[in-house]
Phi, psi and omega in degrees: 000324181291323180289325176290327178300316185291327177292320183298324179297317181296310191283343180243039183304128180091358180272117182304325179296313187278331178301333169302339181293337176302331185274354188252153160262126184227129175223159176158192186247125175270114182263334176204148182207134169218133189214117178240144183213165172236134179096196178298122183299330179284339181212063192293148169277348169195162180205156167223135182216156177222130179222148171236127182232155178217163179053044186276131163236126179223126175196167178276101169275333171219144180214150181286142170318136180078354181292128171284119188266142178278147171308153170238169182218162177220133174068048179253160169251127191225132175234131190231134169230129188203159177209181182292341183265348182157195183180189183214136173234138176233130187230137175225150173228088189274339188229037175095137179175217181200160170241147180246121185235065181294142186076357178248307186252149176292312171265093200292335181279130174240119175290139181230145173272313178219151182202140173225131189213145167217157179208134174246127173234159186207153181263137184231157172269132184235181183300324182264016190105205180288126177232159176253151180216156173237095178292347179208131170209147186223152175207130170237131187216146177219132171210195184293332185264322197214151173225114187205170181222143179220158175204170176163199177219160179227143172231140179296147168300128181296335176281344176084001185244009185242180187274349174097185185253128184233140174236110189229137172218146188199166175227133178247109181299314175204156177205156178275114183311313181308331178266003194298322182299337185286342183252008171278132187293152176291342177294337174287154175305140179306324182296323175297309179301317181285334169295312175301321179299317184275337188284310197269094191272330181195157174128196183236156183230118196224156180058044188276126170253145183236146174210130179213123183209120182155186176279117185299336180291347174256355180301141008272032176050067182302324177267139184296332174294342184276339188156186181237131171216120181213130172229122180222135178201183181259128171272130175232136182061033187267146164259115197242123173256092192293340176227090186296166200291330187288345172276351188253157171300160178296327173251159181119162179291149172265156170285130188302146174292149166265121191254160179049042185280142179229139176170171178266115180259127181226141173252119178237104183057241179261012173257161184230129179225142168236119184229167171061035192256156171218149183190171179247126182258115186128184193240017176224174184294339179261019177303159184293137176264122176265133182230163178052035181279152175212136173238135178219141176235099194290331192205099182284349185273327183233103176056071187291132183239122173268126181238129177235136174229141179191154167254144189221150168227143172173195179277139182302319177301321177285323177296310186298320183297321178293325180291313187290343182254009179238174178305333184303337182296319177287324179293333176267008185057035178058022183292348176248007195303317186247020174284137169237156184203158175227163175086182191276156175217153179238141180216159170230129192231144177218122177239143172233110196235100167298109190303323188264352173210079186291340181291353174262019180291153181235145174225138177224150180180159173233143175237140176242128176249148184217094177071036185265155167268124175229137175234118177254127184246122176299000000 
């Protein structure tokens, strides 16, 4: 296959798609080949080819700084049809392998159980000359973390110096919520990816819809005029740490986790929203039940502010324990620090937490007691 690679580079000299092979290490087994050309084989005026490959390994072992890297694969079966005007590639990983996505994911290598993909590319005339486009591509992938399908189109930047224009739509049937951060692209602010890593402790993320449309040079599209980027799905059975440890001082109380959380989690450009949510606030089976809960961080890039609103019901003793063992105790000037109570309680809670300066946090709320015994000790 290495010898064939060198031949392909000579025969398709000047073709952007094949010229990128110069930056790759490619190994594997050639099962079938047909290659027709017109003119001098070293610089043909036209060609048609078909290749069938197996056990393909393709990756960037070395790359120049600033180079946009192509995806790599390991243990793939590949079928290619191409000419000087375009082509099609079908790729399968039926029995386990990996894909490598440098410049897209922070941990670029993704193990896969099964993968199927296809892409069609063609040359078109544009205002600035010949440009390449991919009018159709599809990808389905399953591994221990995620099972999903994506499709779309891609167009080359007419200037030739950008990542191009992408239209992507996809569905993730289910994903491990604790692994969701691994699949967030590096083009998203690091603060978004690290917040998701710390916040989603365990659970499932299901029925996820993804959409990306626009010039990739402007991704994640802070302005709506730049493009669309949205990921939205349902969280089930999630343990949610709304203020992860890396936002907190080394010493001091932690915010209680939200347990058994159900809700709609969305990423919209640089914002994160959790809506239509319910969860248990506290660390026991008698924890306060939060309903009609919403969490929003409108902009993770610039001074992220977490806003939480929720209605709750539960036992007064459990509610007080959650308050006394969390930063709420100091925010309330320890007014409830030595308070005890029995019986049911209803509450309405609103929190404002500036994640980079939590000392400026704000809390508002109301508590409704009905026939409770309450003892307040100074």
